[in-house]
Structure formats: C-alpha cells, structure tokens
N, C-alpha and C positions, 0 to 999 in steps of 0.2 A: 548180598542181602540188602544193603542200603539202597541199591538201585531199584530193587523190587518194592521196597517200602515207598520209594519216591514215585512208583508207577511205571518204571522202565523194566518190563518183565522179560524182554528178549535180549540175548547176549549181543544181537546186532546193534543195540543201543550203546554198547560199550565204546564204539568208535567215536561217538560224540561225547560221551561222559568222561572218556579218558582225558579230554581237554578242559573239562569243567573244573574251575578252581576249587569249589567246595569238595567235590569228590576226590580230587587230588590231595587235598589237605586231610580229609578223613582217612585216606589210605595210609599216608605217612609223609612227614615233612621231607624225608629223604628222596621221595619221588616227585617232589613239587616241580622240579625243572623238566623232567622227561615225561610226565603224565602218568595216569593210572593204567591198569592192564587193558590191553586191546582185545578185540573180539576173538582172535585166534587163540590167545592164551586162556581166556575165560572158557572157550569152547572145550579145549582139551582138559582144563581143570574140572569142568562139570562132567564130561562124558568119559574120561579116563581115570583121573585120580579119585574123584569122589565116589565113583561107582564101585570101588573096591569094598569088599564086605566090611572090613574094619572101619573104613571111613564113613560108610553109610550108617553103620551102628553108632559111630561117633556123632553124626549129625543129630540123631534122636537123643543121645545123651546130652548134647549141648542144649537142645531145645528144653529138655526137662530141667537142666541146671539153671537155665535162664528163668524159668517159671519158679523154681525153688527159691531163687534170690528175691523174686517179687513176693513170694509167700512169706519169706522171713520178715518182710517189711509190713505187709498187710494181708492177713489171712484169717478167716473166721474159724471158730472151733468146730462148726458144723460144715462139712464139705459136701456140696451137691454136685454129682456127676451126671452129665447128659451125654448120651451116645446117639449118633445118627449117621446115616450114610447119605451120599449125594452122587450126582451124575457129573462126569466130566466128559463132554462129547469129544470125539476124535474125528479127524477129517482126512485120514490116510490109512495106511496099513501098519499102524503101530502094533508092536508085539503085545499079545494078550488083550487087545481090544476085542469086544464082542457085542453082539446085539442084545439089548436089554428090553424085554417086553413091557416092563412097567414104565420105563422112561420113553419107550418107542424110539430108541436111537442107538447107534453104535458108540460105545463109550467105555471109559473106565468107571469103576464103582468103589471109590475109597470109603473107608470107615474112619470116623472122627470121634474123639472124646474131649469134651469141654468141661470146665468147672463153671460155677455160677457167676464168676467174674468175667467170663468170656475168653479165658486162656485156653488154647488148644493144647491139651496135655499130651496127646498122642494121635497119630494118624497112620493108616496103612493103605497103600495103593493096591487095589485088587482088580482082577479081570472084570470086564463089564457084565458077565452073565452069572456072577455069584449071588447068593442070597444076601439080603441086607444085613443079617446078623452073623454072617460068616466071619470067623476069627475074632469073635467078641471077647473070648477069654484072654487072648494074647494082649489086648489093650487094657481091658478092664481090671482083671485080677491083680496084675502088678501094681496098678495105681491104688487099688483098695489097700493092698498090703503096705504100700509106702505111707499112705495117710494114717492108717491105724498104728503103725510104728511111731508116728508123731503124736499119738494120743487123740486123734481127731475122730469125730463121729461122721460116718459116711452114709449118704443117702443117694439113691440112684433113680433116674428117670429115663424112660424110653417109650417109643411109640409101639404100635401093634406088631411091627416087624420083629421085635425082640420078646414077644410073648411066647417064651419057650420054657418048659418045666425045668430043664437043666440050668437055665439062668436063675430062676426062682430058688432052686435048691442050693446053687453056689452062693448066692447072696445070703440066704438064711443060715447056711453053715458058718458064714463069716460074721454074722450079726449085723448085716447091712439092711437098713430100711429101704424100701423101694415103692415106686408107683409106676406101673407099666400098663399101658392101654392094651385091651384084648378085643379081638373081633367079636361082634354080636353073633348070637346063634339062637336057635329056638329054645333051648334049655334056659339060657339067661333071660330071654324075654318072658318066659313063663313065670320066672321068679319076680318079675316086676309088672305083671299083667294089670294090676290095679292102677298103675301109673300111666298106662298107655291110652286110657280113655280121655278124650278131650273134655275139659271142664264145661259144664252146662252154662247156658246163658250167652250174653253178647261177648264175642271174643275181645280180649284185652289187646290194646296196641302195644303194650309192653310184654316182653316174653314171660311166660309162666314156666317156672323152673322148679322141678322136684328132684329130691335126692333120696337114695335108699342104699343102705349097706346090708349085706347078707353073706352067708357062707356058701361057697360053691366048690364043687370038685369035678373037674373035667375027667374024661376017661383016661387021659394020659398022665394025670397027676396022682402022686402017691398019697396026698393028703388034701383036705379041704382048706381053702384059703379065703380071705375076705375079699369081696368084690364090691365096689362102689358104683352105682348107676346114677347117671344124670339124664333127666328127661326134660326137654325144652319144647314148649308149644309157642310157635311164632305166628303173628298175625298174617293171614293170607296164605299160610302153608297148610296143606291138608293133613300131612303126617307129622308126628313129632320127631325131633332130632334126639337120638338115643346114643349114649356112649357108656362104655364099661371100663373100669380100671381095677386091676388086681393089685393089692397092696398089703403090706404088713404094718403100715402106719396105724397108730392108735388114736389119731385125731378124728374129729367129726367128719362125716361124709363130705360136707360142703368144703371143709378145709383141705381134704385130700384132693378134690377136684381143682381147687384154686392153686394148690401146690403143683399139681401135674401140668396145669395150663401154662405155667411159667416156662415149661420146656420149649415152648415156641421160640424163645430167644435164641436157642441154639441154632435154629434155622436161619435167624437173622445174622448170626455171626458167620455162618457158612457163606451167606450172600456177601457179607463184607469182605471175606477172604477172596471170593471170586472177583469182586468188583475192584477192590483197592490194590491187592497184591497179585492179582491175576493168577490165582491158584489153579485155574483151568488151563493155563497155557502149558500143556504138556505135548510139545510138538516133536519130541525126539522119536526116532524109530524104536530104539531099544527100550524095553520095559524098565530095566535098571536105571537108565539115564532119566527116565520120567519119574522114578522114585526119588532121585536126587533133586529134580526140579521141584517136586512137591515138598520135600523136606526144607529146601531153601525158602520157598514161599511161606511155609509154616513158621520158620524163624522170623521172617519179616513181619508176618501177621502178629506174632506174639510180642515182638519188640514194639510195634505200634500200639498194641492193646495195653501193654504195661506203661507205655508213655502216656496213654490216654487216662488210665485210671489212677496213676501215681503222681503224675507231674502236671496235669492240666489245671489251670485255675478254675474255680467254681463256675464262673460265668460261661465257660465253654466245655465243661466236663462231659456234656452229653453229645458232643460232636461225634459223628461217625468217622471211621478211618478215611473214607473218601473225602470228607470235609477237611480233615487234618492234612491230608495229602495236597488238596487243591489250595487251601488257605494258608498253610504254614510251610509245608515242605517245598512247594513250587512257587512260593512268593518271590517276587523280583528282588534282586539284591546285587551288591558288588563287594567283592573281597579284595582288600588292599593289603599288600604285604610290605611291611617295613623291616628294618634291619633286625629289630628285637621283638616285634609283636605284629599281630594282624588286626585290621579293622574290618568288621562285617557290617556293611551298610544295607539295611533292609527297607523295602517299601512298606508303608503303613496302610495299605489298602484293606487288608484283613487282619494283619498282626500289628497291633499298636505297641508302642514302647512299653506301656503299662502292662499289657498282657504278656509280652515277651519277658519283661523283668520279673513278673510274678512267677512265670513258668521256670525261669532259671533259679529263683530262690527256692522253689519247691524241690527242684532237682538237687540243689546244694543241701537242702535240709533232710534228704532221705538218709535214714540210718542204715547204711549198707552193711550187710553181714560180713563177718571176718572171713578172710580167705577168698 
C-alpha cells in the first residue's frame, strides 16, 4: 500500500524497494537488516492469499474503517455522496474484460462511491460491458444506512446514467435528498418552451442563464417529481445549452444546479486515483486478482487523501495527490541509523523544515478515536 502511495504500482518495483531504507523501516525494525518483501513474495501475497473471499472482504472492511477513523476526527453533519463509474483499459485477455461502446475500448468498468471530502467509500470492479449504474444498491444502500445510524443527513448526487426510478424510490423511502441529472426529451423541453427562445437584441458576450422548476412524471415513474431546468445562451452558439435535474431538494432552482455541479469534483478524484496511485494498473489475468489490486490502490488513495485533508499545513492544503507524491514522498533524503534512534535527513527543495515541522505537529495533534 505504501509503495502504491509513493507511485510504485507494480510488484516488480519491490526488488528495488526491498533495499530502500525508508520502506524497510516502515515494514518493521526487525527486517531492517534483511530488507523488505521481494517481488515473488508480494506476487503470491496478492494473487493467492488476498484473493480468498474472506481476505477480499477484509480489504473492503479495512478501507471503510480507515475512513471511519478520519470521520471521527473531522466529519460534517450533512454527508454528500457522489457515485460514478469509470473506464480501466486492458491490454490483454484479462478475465471479464469486454468492449464498452461508450468508452470505445476493451476495459473494466468499476463503480465508485465518494463523499464530499474526496474519500472513496466503496468500489466494485465490474466487467467492461455492464451498465454504469449496475450494482448501485450494493455500494450505496449500506453507506446510507451507516451514515443514518450515526445521525447524519445524507444527500446523493449522480449523473444521467443513474436516472432510474428504482434509485429515486429507494432514496425517498430512506428520507435521502438527491439531485440526479436526467436526459432531455421532447416532453421536458415542452415544459420549458418559453425559455428556449433566444433573447432579442444584440447577443451578450456573457452567458444568459435561466432556471425553471416544475413537476414532471415520466411514463416509468409512479409519481410526479420536481425537475429543475437550466438554459444557457452563449455568445457565438446557435442553440442553447439545456440540462435537467430531478430532485427532492427544497432549495431554489439555481441553488439545486449549483449543488449538482459540484459533483464534477468526483471525476477529479477518480483522475487523481488513476494518476497518483495508478488505479488503472490491473494487469493480472484473473479477475479476482485485479479486484485485489483495485482494493489496494483504493487503500493507498484514501490514506493519501486523509493525509492531505487532515495533516497538511494551510499553505499546501490544496496540493493534489500527485504533487504530494512528487514533492513530499519522493523527495531526496538519507536515513541514518544509530544505536538508539534514527536520523532522517531530507532535501529542502520542496519540503522545507518549517512545512515538515508543521505537518508533524498537525499529525501529533489529531484526536485519534479510541480503539
């Protein structure tokens, strides 16, 4: 997990990392002299031991417990959940890989659930040809139950792939607020026909934006629901940009759209997971082994995200995981072992003594939960 956080996603890197003094020290002082685990041992650990059902379930439990410890330190009363899927291309004959017409590639198609702080609460690796919303209940409903048991208010956001009546009904039964984009159709556009006419006069260089909320009931819905429309006229564009959101939020239409638009940060966190901890490096043949690799990358991502939001000084609190990796984790240094203690000597090119000291004080000041 630490090697993934440092940007070494392949077990082949273990040959070199086994002799790295910092990784040897992180593993245990007892293995300082002989080095950390080598490639062959890590390979069997990943593909044989961790692929057992109880161990794979244990990785998911460890990930959720890690986030729970962060939530005990800093967690809002209102929990926002974002669900999205992504593409993980494959370049061989991996089990359950399939061609996906939307992404136009042979891939896996995992489902991910985030909170507003960027923690990845759950993930499921799926074959490449499944629908984006497949298995949504398996990830979403247990998390809603967990948060509501803690007395938290839960709000859910998702794109048009999750515009399904069974999702609306499940959320409404549990008292969960939601804002989900829905595809445009002729019926929806008839309800906002008066907004689709371009304003008369000289076009404004600034976008002209109109909002409208109304009740709408699709043929597959059992009841009418509130829909918020946003219509934008941009200079130099012939037709307006139109978007629809189905919601049970009671805020003004403009506030609903602003709240939904923040869902885009979930896509940014997925990109960070792909770039920083190499979430897409699923190169094993067996599907179960690739599930393990995704779970380990998820743990590394969440460890880095908790480090970022709980321990970084204000001056660098907005650094991406890639910046943390390149400027803090991979900074030059020397570890000197003495009889009774260690000296860690770091280069100050990116990580100054003041920033490093501030980060250590913030870590020491965390009120860790009991147990």
